[in-house]
C-alpha positions as a Markdown table, in Angstrom:
| # | Residue | x | y | z |
|---|---|---|---|---|
| 1 | Met | 0.0 | 0.0 | 0.0 |
| 2 | Leu | 1.7 | 3.2 | -1.2 |
| 3 | Phe | 1.1 | 6.7 | 0.1 |
| 4 | Arg | 1.9 | 10.1 | -1.4 |
| 5 | Lys | 4.5 | 12.3 | 0.4 |
| 6 | Ala | 1.8 | 14.7 | 1.7 |
| 7 | Ile | -0.2 | 11.8 | 3.2 |
| 8 | Leu | 3.0 | 10.3 | 4.7 |
| 9 | Asp | 3.7 | 13.6 | 6.5 |
| 10 | Gln | 0.1 | 13.6 | 7.9 |
| 11 | Ile | 0.6 | 9.9 | 9.0 |
| 12 | Ser | 3.7 | 11.0 | 10.9 |
| 13 | Glu | 1.8 | 13.8 | 12.6 |
| 14 | Gly | -1.0 | 11.3 | 13.5 |
| 15 | Thr | -3.7 | 13.2 | 11.6 |
| 16 | Val | -4.2 | 10.5 | 8.9 |
| 17 | Thr | -5.4 | 7.2 | 10.3 |
| 18 | Leu | -7.5 | 5.9 | 7.4 |
| 19 | Ala | -6.9 | 4.9 | 3.8 |
| 20 | Phe | -9.3 | 3.8 | 1.1 |
| 21 | Arg | -8.2 | 1.5 | -1.7 |
| 22 | Arg | -9.8 | -0.4 | -4.6 |
| 23 | Trp | -8.3 | -3.8 | -4.7 |
| 24 | Thr | -9.1 | -7.1 | -6.4 |
| 25 | Lys | -7.5 | -8.6 | -3.2 |
| 26 | Pro | -6.5 | -6.8 | -0.1 |
| 27 | Thr | -2.7 | -6.2 | 0.3 |
| 28 | Val | -2.9 | -5.8 | 4.1 |
| 29 | Lys | -4.9 | -7.5 | 6.8 |
| 30 | Ala | -6.2 | -6.5 | 10.2 |
| 31 | Gly | -3.7 | -7.3 | 12.9 |
| 32 | Gly | -0.8 | -7.0 | 10.5 |
| 33 | Ser | 1.7 | -4.2 | 10.0 |
| 34 | Leu | 3.1 | -2.2 | 7.1 |
| 35 | Arg | 6.4 | -0.4 | 6.9 |
| 36 | Thr | 6.2 | 3.0 | 5.2 |
| 37 | Ala | 8.5 | 6.1 | 5.0 |
| 38 | Ala | 6.4 | 7.5 | 7.9 |
| 39 | Gly | 7.2 | 4.5 | 10.1 |
| 40 | Val | 5.5 | 1.2 | 10.9 |
| 41 | Leu | 1.7 | 1.2 | 10.6 |
| 42 | Ser | -0.3 | -1.2 | 12.7 |
| 43 | Ile | -3.4 | -2.3 | 10.6 |
| 44 | Asp | -6.5 | -2.1 | 12.9 |
| 45 | Ala | -9.2 | -3.0 | 10.4 |
| 46 | Val | -9.8 | -3.7 | 6.7 |
| 47 | Asp | -13.4 | -3.5 | 5.8 |
| 48 | Ile | -15.3 | -3.6 | 2.5 |
| 49 | Met | -17.6 | -0.6 | 2.0 |
| 50 | Asp | -19.6 | 1.3 | -0.5 |
| 51 | Ala | -18.3 | 4.7 | -1.7 |
| 52 | Glu | -21.7 | 6.3 | -0.8 |
| 53 | Asp | -20.9 | 5.4 | 2.9 |
| 54 | Ile | -17.7 | 7.5 | 3.0 |
| 55 | Ser | -18.3 | 10.4 | 5.3 |
| 56 | Leu | -16.6 | 13.9 | 5.4 |
| 57 | Gln | -14.9 | 12.8 | 8.6 |
| 58 | Asp | -13.6 | 9.6 | 6.8 |
| 59 | Ala | -12.2 | 11.9 | 4.1 |
| 60 | His | -10.4 | 14.1 | 6.6 |
| 61 | Arg | -9.0 | 11.1 | 8.4 |
| 62 | Ala | -7.7 | 9.9 | 5.1 |
| 63 | Gly | -6.0 | 13.2 | 4.4 |
| 64 | Phe | -8.5 | 14.7 | 2.0 |
| 65 | Pro | -10.1 | 18.2 | 2.4 |
| 66 | Thr | -13.4 | 17.0 | 1.1 |
| 67 | Arg | -15.3 | 13.8 | 0.5 |
| 68 | Glu | -15.4 | 14.7 | -3.2 |
| 69 | Ala | -11.6 | 14.9 | -3.4 |
| 70 | Leu | -11.3 | 11.4 | -2.0 |
| 71 | Leu | -14.0 | 10.1 | -4.3 |
| 72 | Ala | -12.2 | 11.7 | -7.3 |
| 73 | Glu | -9.0 | 9.9 | -6.4 |
| 74 | Leu | -10.8 | 6.6 | -6.0 |
| 75 | Asp | -12.6 | 7.1 | -9.3 |
| 76 | Ala | -9.2 | 7.3 | -11.0 |
| 77 | Arg | -8.8 | 3.6 | -10.3 |
| 78 | Pro | -12.4 | 2.3 | -10.6 |
| 79 | Ala | -11.6 | -1.4 | -10.8 |
| 80 | Gly | -11.8 | -3.6 | -7.7 |
| 81 | Thr | -13.6 | -3.7 | -4.4 |
| 82 | Leu | -13.5 | -0.6 | -2.2 |
| 83 | Tyr | -11.8 | -1.2 | 1.2 |
| 84 | Arg | -11.5 | 1.1 | 4.2 |
| 85 | Ile | -8.2 | 0.5 | 6.1 |
| 86 | Ala | -7.9 | 1.8 | 9.6 |
| 87 | Phe | -4.4 | 2.1 | 11.1 |
| 88 | His | -2.2 | 3.8 | 13.6 |
| 89 | Arg | 1.5 | 4.6 | 13.6 |
| 90 | Ala | 3.2 | 2.0 | 15.7 |
| 91 | Gly | 6.7 | 3.4 | 15.6 |
| 92 | Asp | 9.7 | 4.0 | 13.5 |
| 93 | Asp | 10.9 | 1.7 | 10.8 |
| 94 | Pro | 13.5 | -0.6 | 12.6 |
| 95 | Arg | 15.6 | -0.6 | 9.4 |
| 96 | Leu | 16.5 | 3.1 | 10.0 |
| 97 | Ser | 18.4 | 2.4 | 13.2 |
| 98 | Leu | 19.8 | -0.8 | 11.8 |
| 99 | Arg | 21.4 | 0.9 | 8.8 |
| 100 | Glu | 23.0 | 3.5 | 11.1 |
| 101 | Asp | 24.5 | 0.8 | 13.3 |
| 102 | Ala | 28.0 | 0.6 | 11.8 |
| 103 | Ala | 29.6 | -1.1 | 14.8 |
| 104 | Leu | 29.7 | -4.6 | 13.5 |
| 105 | Gly | 30.9 | -7.3 | 15.8 |
| 106 | Lys | 32.0 | -10.8 | 14.7 |
| 107 | Val | 28.6 | -12.2 | 15.3 |
| 108 | Asp | 26.9 | -9.5 | 13.3 |
| 109 | Arg | 29.4 | -9.8 | 10.4 |
| 110 | Ala | 29.0 | -13.6 | 10.4 |
| 111 | Ala | 25.2 | -13.3 | 10.3 |
| 112 | Ile | 25.3 | -10.9 | 7.4 |
| 113 | Ile | 27.8 | -13.1 | 5.5 |
| 114 | Glu | 25.5 | -16.1 | 6.1 |
| 115 | Arg | 22.4 | -14.3 | 4.8 |
| 116 | Leu | 24.2 | -13.0 | 1.7 |
| 117 | Ala | 25.4 | -16.6 | 0.9 |
| 118 | Arg | 21.8 | -17.8 | 1.2 |
| 119 | Phe | 20.6 | -15.0 | -1.1 |
| 120 | Asn | 23.3 | -16.0 | -3.7 |
| 121 | Glu | 22.4 | -19.7 | -3.3 |
| 122 | Thr | 18.7 | -19.1 | -3.7 |
| 123 | Ala | 19.3 | -17.0 | -6.8 |
| 124 | Asp | 21.7 | -19.5 | -8.2 |
| 125 | Gln | 23.9 | -16.5 | -8.9 |
| 126 | Ser | 26.6 | -14.6 | -6.9 |
| 127 | Trp | 25.0 | -11.2 | -7.0 |
| 128 | Thr | 25.2 | -9.8 | -3.5 |
| 129 | Glu | 28.9 | -8.6 | -3.4 |
| 130 | Pro | 29.0 | -7.2 | -7.0 |
| 131 | Thr | 25.7 | -5.3 | -6.3 |
| 132 | Leu | 27.0 | -3.9 | -3.0 |
| 133 | Arg | 30.3 | -2.9 | -4.6 |
| 134 | Leu | 28.4 | -1.1 | -7.4 |
| 135 | Ile | 26.2 | 0.7 | -4.9 |
| 136 | Ala | 29.4 | 1.6 | -3.0 |
| 137 | Ser | 30.9 | 3.1 | -6.2 |
| 138 | Arg | 28.5 | 6.0 | -6.4 |
| 139 | Asp | 25.6 | 7.4 | -4.4 |
| 140 | Gly | 22.5 | 7.4 | -6.6 |
| 141 | Ile | 23.5 | 4.6 | -8.8 |
| 142 | Thr | 20.2 | 3.3 | -10.4 |
| 143 | Ala | 18.8 | -0.2 | -10.7 |
| 144 | Ala | 19.0 | 0.1 | -14.5 |
| 145 | Glu | 22.8 | 0.8 | -14.2 |
| 146 | Ile | 23.4 | -2.0 | -11.8 |
| 147 | Ser | 21.2 | -4.5 | -13.7 |
| 148 | Glu | 23.1 | -3.8 | -16.9 |
| 149 | Arg | 26.5 | -4.3 | -15.1 |
| 150 | Val | 25.5 | -7.5 | -13.3 |
| 151 | Gly | 23.5 | -9.0 | -16.1 |
| 152 | Met | 20.2 | -9.2 | -14.3 |
| 153 | Asp | 16.6 | -8.1 | -15.1 |
| 154 | Lys | 16.0 | -4.7 | -13.4 |
| 155 | Leu | 12.8 | -5.7 | -11.6 |
| 156 | Lys | 14.4 | -8.9 | -10.3 |
| 157 | Leu | 17.4 | -6.8 | -9.1 |
| 158 | Lys | 15.2 | -4.3 | -7.4 |
| 159 | Ala | 13.5 | -7.1 | -5.4 |
| 160 | Arg | 16.9 | -8.4 | -4.5 |
| 161 | Ile | 18.2 | -5.0 | -3.4 |
| 162 | Arg | 15.2 | -4.8 | -1.0 |
| 163 | Lys | 16.7 | -7.9 | 0.7 |
| 164 | Leu | 20.0 | -5.9 | 1.2 |
| 165 | Lys | 17.9 | -3.0 | 2.6 |
| 166 | Glu | 16.3 | -5.5 | 5.1 |
| 167 | Leu | 19.8 | -6.2 | 6.4 |
| 168 | Gly | 20.4 | -2.5 | 6.9 |
| 169 | Leu | 23.1 | -2.5 | 4.2 |
| 170 | Thr | 21.6 | -0.1 | 1.6 |
| 171 | Glu | 19.1 | 2.7 | 1.5 |
| 172 | Ser | 16.9 | 4.0 | -1.3 |
| 173 | Leu | 17.3 | 7.6 | -2.5 |
| 174 | Asp | 14.8 | 9.6 | -4.5 |
| 175 | Val | 16.8 | 8.3 | -7.5 |
| 176 | Gly | 19.0 | 5.2 | -7.0 |
| 177 | Tyr | 20.7 | 3.7 | -4.0 |
| 178 | Arg | 23.5 | 4.2 | -1.6 |
| 179 | Leu | 25.2 | 2.2 | 1.0 |
| 180 | Ser | 24.2 | 2.8 | 4.6 |
| 181 | Pro | 26.8 | 3.4 | 7.3 |
| 182 | Arg | 26.3 | -0.3 | 8.2 |
| 183 | Gly | 26.9 | -1.3 | 4.6 |
| 184 | Arg | 30.0 | 0.8 | 4.3 |
| 185 | Ser | 31.3 | -0.8 | 7.5 |
| 186 | Phe | 30.5 | -4.3 | 6.3 |
| 187 | Leu | 32.3 | -3.7 | 2.9 |
| 188 | Gly | 35.2 | -2.0 | 4.5 |
| 189 | Glu | 36.1 | -5.0 | 6.6 |
| 190 | Thr | 35.4 | -7.9 | 4.2 |
């Protein structure tokens, strides 16, 4: 579930606690969580509803000035069932503090090496170190550039870089990627 920057800011402030989406199948479920740029959201409820039942208060809680503005956005994607998603911000994204943690002990280093080896094994390709080295070569290097250099489909590469992000080794920029302090520390000592 993606949010525009303005909505993410309002989620951070605590003023947006609802979202409305048209889906063929829900991408979140009640009791689950979702990591966003505004932090981790705890999903409180996911309910099917009719557009006619959306109130002005619902629109405000979803970050829209009017009910009509919300409906216009929903009408831009008319296919699928309408869902009302209630949530609250549960805290910061744990990857933020992880990627800043550059003090890698032997146990941390061994765990990262083991995970990277599993990623390579699962992919039947040694991609982790070349990808990390390319990201280290220049802040803002794009997935297209990396995929061309490692000989991998761009979408497949992006999914794999998300795994590196989960380990706190990389971070996404507005355009491209860079190594996090943790990633720089890891590469500097391998």
